[in-house]
N, C-alpha and C positions, 0 to 999 in steps of 0.2 A: 393106740386106740383111735378109731375114726371119729372125727368131730361130727356132730349132728346139727341139723338146722334147729334154730330156736323157734318156738311157736310165735305166731304173729302177735303184734301188739294189739290190745283190745280196742283201740280207737281207729286203727288204720293210719294214724299219723306216725312220723318217725319215732321209734321206740328207743329211749335212751339206753336200754340194755344192749341194743345191737348197733345203733347209729353212733354210739360213743357220746361222751359228755358234751352238753351244750357249753360252749366256751365263751367267756367274756373277753378273752384275748383276741388280738387280731390274727386272723387265719388266712394263710396263703392258699388259694385254690388254683390248681393247675389241671388243665385238660390236654392230654397228649393225643392229639388227633392225627389222622393220616396225612392231612394237608396243612393244618395249622396247630401251633402250640399256643393255647389261650391261657390267660391267667387273670386273676382278680384277687382282691383282698376283701374279706368279710369282716366288718367291725361295727359294733353298735347297731346291728340290724340293717346296715347298708352294705351293698356290694360295690366296691370301687374297681372298675375294670382297668386292666393294663393293656398296652398295645400288643396285639398278637404277633407271633413270630412264625414265618413260613417254615414248614417241616422240611422243605428242600435243603435247608442249611444243615440237616442231619445226615444227608445222603453220603454214604461211603465213597470217597473220591476215586477209589480203585474199582468200584463196582460198575457193571455195565447196565444198570437199571436204577430207577429211583425208589425201588422197593427195598433196597438194602441200605440200612443205616449204620453209621459208625456208633457202636455202643458207647465209646468214649464221648462222642458228641452229644448223645442223649443225656448221659450222666452230667456232663459239664453244663448243659443248658439248664437243667433243673437246679443244679447247685448254684448257678449264677443267679437264678430267680430268687432262691432262698437268701443268698448273700445280699442281694440288693435290698430285699425287704427287711432283713435283720439289721442292716446298717442305716435304715431310714430313721428319721426323727421319732416315728412311732413304730417300733419294730414288731414284727409278727412273733407269735408264740407257738404256732402250729401249722402243719401242712396237711391238706386233704388233696388227694390225687385221683383223677379218673383217666382211663386210657382206652384207646381203641383196642379192639380185641382181635384174636386169631393171628397174632404175630408171636415171634419167639426168638430167643438167642440161645446158643449153646457154647459153653466154655469147654474147650477141648485142647488141653495141653498148651502149646505155644502158638497155636493158630490164632489169627486176629479174631477178636470178639466182635461179631456183627449181629445186628438185629434185623430180622426179615419181617416186613409187614405182610398183611394178608394178600397184598397184590403181587407177591414174589413170583408165583406161577410155576415153580420148579416141578410140582407134581403133574402138571399138564403138558410138559414137554416130552415129545416122543423119544424113546430110546430103543433102537432096533425094532421099530414098528409098533411099539406099545408104550403107554405112559406109566409112570410109577403109580398114578391114581388107579389106572385100570388093574394093575397088579393087586392093589389093596382091596378093590371091590371084590375080587375073586377070593382073597385070603381071609378077610375079616367076616366072621359070622354076623348076620344082621342082628341077632339077639344080643350079641356083645356090644355092638354099636348103639343099640337102642337104650342101653343103660346110661349113656352119656346125655340123653335128652335131645340129641341132634343127629341128623343124617351124616354119613360120610361125605365130606366136602373136599374138593380139590384145593381150596384156599385155606385149609386148616393147618395148624402146626403139625398135626398127626401126619398129614399127607406130604407137606413140604419137607419136614424133617426126614421122613422116610426116603424121599427123593434124594436128598443130600447124602444120607448114609449109604444108599445104594450106589450113588456116583462115586463116593470115596472108597468103596470097597472094604470098609471096616467100620465097626461101631465106634461112636465117640466115647471118650472117657472124661468125665468132668461134671458139669452142672447144667441143668436146664433152667431157663428163665422165661417168665412172661415179661411184658414190658414193665409192669409195675415192680416185679421182684428185681429186675435189673437195676432200677433206680433205688429202691429201698435198701438193697444189699450194699450198694456203694455208700449210701448215706449213713446207715446204722449198723451194718454188719449182719443184719437179719435177712436170711434167705427165706422170704415169706411172700405169699400172694393171697388175695381174696378169692373166695370160691367163685365169684362172678367171672373172674379172669381165668381161673383154673379150668372151669367148665368149658370155656370158649376154645380151649386147645384141642378138644376132641379126645383127650387122654384121661379125662376125669370121670369116674363112675359116680353118678348122682345117687344111685340107689344105695351103694355102700358108703357114700360120702368119703371117698379116698381116691388117690390116683389108681388107675386101672393097670395092674401089672400085665394083663393080657394085651391091652392096646399098646402099652409101652413096648412090649416085646415085638408085636407086629411091626412097629415103627423102627425097630432096631436100636432102641434107646435104653436098653436095660442097664447099660453101664453108667448111666447118669444119675446124679442126685437131684431130686425134684424139690421145689420149695414147699415149706410147710404151708398148709392151707388153713386160713382162718375164716370163720363164718359170721363174724360181726365186724364192726368198724371201730372197736376200742383201740387205743394207741398200741402200736407194736414196738415202740421204742422211741429213741430220740436221736437227732442228728449229732454225730460225734463231733462235728466241727462247731456247730452253733448252739446246740442244746434244744433246738426246735422240736416240739412233739410231733411224731409222725404217725399218721393214720394209714391203714392199708389202702392199696390200690382198689378202685371200684370200676367195674366195667362201664363204659360210656353209655351203653344202652340203658342200663339200670339207673345211672345218674340222671340221664335225660328224662326218663319216666318220672322220677322223683321231682325233677325241675318243672315238669308239666303239671304237677299237682295231682297226679292220679295215684292214689295210695291204696285203692282197694279194687275188687273185681267189677265194680259198677262202671268203671271208666276204661276207655280204650284210647291209646295214643297213636295217632297217624303221623309219621315223620316223613316229610318230603324234603330232604336236604341233600348233603353229599351222597348219602345212601337213602333208599326208600324202604321203610319197614313199618309194620303194625305190631303193637305190643299191648298185651292185656294181663294185668296181675291175676293170679290164681292162688287159691289156698291149697289145692291138692296137686301133687306131681303127676298129673295125667295129661300128656300132650295130645292135642287134637290131631286128626289126620292132616298130613302135609304141612305141619307146623313144628317148630322147635319148642323145647322146654328149657328155660334158663333159670338158674337160681336168682332170687331177687333179695330185697331187704325185708327185715322183720319176719323172717320165716316164710315169706311168700315166694311164689315162682312167677316167671313171666312166660306166657305163651306168645310166641313170636312168629310172624310170617315175614321173611326177609327176601331179598332179591327183587324188590319192587322198583319202579322207575325212580331215578334220582330227581332232585329238585329242578335241575336244568331241563329235564325232559318234561316234567309237569308244567313248567313255565312256558314251554314252547308248544304245548299241546292244545291247539284251538278246538279240536274235536272231542276233548275230554276222554280219550281212550285211557289215559292214565288214571283218571278218577274211577273208571269202571274196574280197573285192576285192583286198586286200593279197596273199592267197595267189596269186591269178591273176597279179598283177604279179611276184611272186617267180618264178613258173613261166616268165614271159617272159624273165627274166634267167638262168634255170637250165635251159635246154633240154637241156644235156648231163648234167644230174643230177649235177654234180660239186661243188656247194657243200657245204661241211662244217659251216657254222653260220649261223644267222640271229641278228643282234644287234638286239634290239627296244629302241627308246628312246622316251621320252615318258612323261608322268605317266599317260596313259590306259592304257598297258600295265601299269603298276604297280597301278592301281585295278581293272583287270578282267583277272584271270588267265586267264579263259576265252578272251580274245583271243589270248593266246600259245599256249594249248593247241590252239585251232582252227587256228592257223597251222602248228603242228608236225604236226598230224594231216593237214592237207590237202597240205602241201608235202613231208612226209617228211624235213625237215631239222631237226636239233636246234636248239632255240630257247634263246637266252640273253637275259635282261633286264638291261640296263645302267642302274642307277638314278641315274647322275649327273644333276645338275640342268640343266646347260647344256653340251652337247657341243661347241658351237663354241668356247666359252671353254676347255674342256678340251683341244680340239685345238690351239688356239694355244699353250697352256701346254706341251703335249708337244713342240711344235716348238721352243720355247725351251729346254726341259729334259725329255728323254724320261722321266725318273723322277718328274715332277711329279704330286702327288696333291692332291685338294681338301681344304681345311680346312673347319671348320664354317661354314655359311652365316650371314650376319649376321641378326640378328632384325629384325622390322619388315617393311617392304615386301619382297615376294619375287615376282619375275616368274614367270609360268607357264613350264613347259618349252616350248621353241620347236621347231617343225619348220622346215625350210629348203627354200624353193622352189628 
């Protein structure tokens, strides 16, 4: 039976029925980003950051690009973070995880298990004059794709997995993984993923609240077992080696919106970091034109405009063309002119006040700048303890502020 979304909590704050129990135990927070692996420990209302690790250390040594990661390296990295914190004088008791989205891994017999990030690009590579993505555009009915809440994208697991299957000349037999299920399966033996990550594959039917057999068939993946999808953040099990309680993986976009403190439809989050996007919570699963609909927390959805300029572009833009693009995206999500605030995140907004000023002038919505360094980590911390606040960042290596695709 398909799981259903729970109704939103009455206050807009994290609902313990869906966010999972607030824990007095020390909780390890891990954000698996495309560029950096960030971690922290939440304890006693304080977030203690740890040094970030470059994701380049996960790249498969035999791959010809940095978008293909070794699944073993991913799993080892998270296991090592858990081991370090369980062996500390004050050991952790739980793990909360957020991940970048639109990546995947396929277990297929004795073939090496690799994880492909959204940057892999296999679906966009021409084969005999056409790309696998072009093929899917012709084959998949728009009405079928619309049930996923997103458009057909060349950087989606749907498209890239189809490209690999077409190149192999045979369908794979085994199991399909999101980044989160890849980690949780190794830690607990549970083949499970959160709906925020399932929906980002392009293979999940939001209307029916289950994996789409039609889209899985179009991708040539019908021979695979897909992870069980959960719709809340209650523990899914425990780590077999350490006994640490494991919560489901959460999409980094959703975690970052929670970290920005936007918990209801009156707020809009403008993220100008590694990726540029605008997100607004919604109570109804109705996507606006030219935007995506993504599942969120507490029975809410996110209306999202992605593909906007990243932080490095915003920071270098003296003419504020980037601010105008973000303002147009805000307008797409604010057709009723009922938004009460824009929360702007990312280092580029801090370095260029004119970006914020132009946004407010063009949209007419009051702008707030949230200077927190990593909103995905902050969002995970607030799910563990709503009163959590960041401690001082460690000296030395510091990852740049991240945007979330």
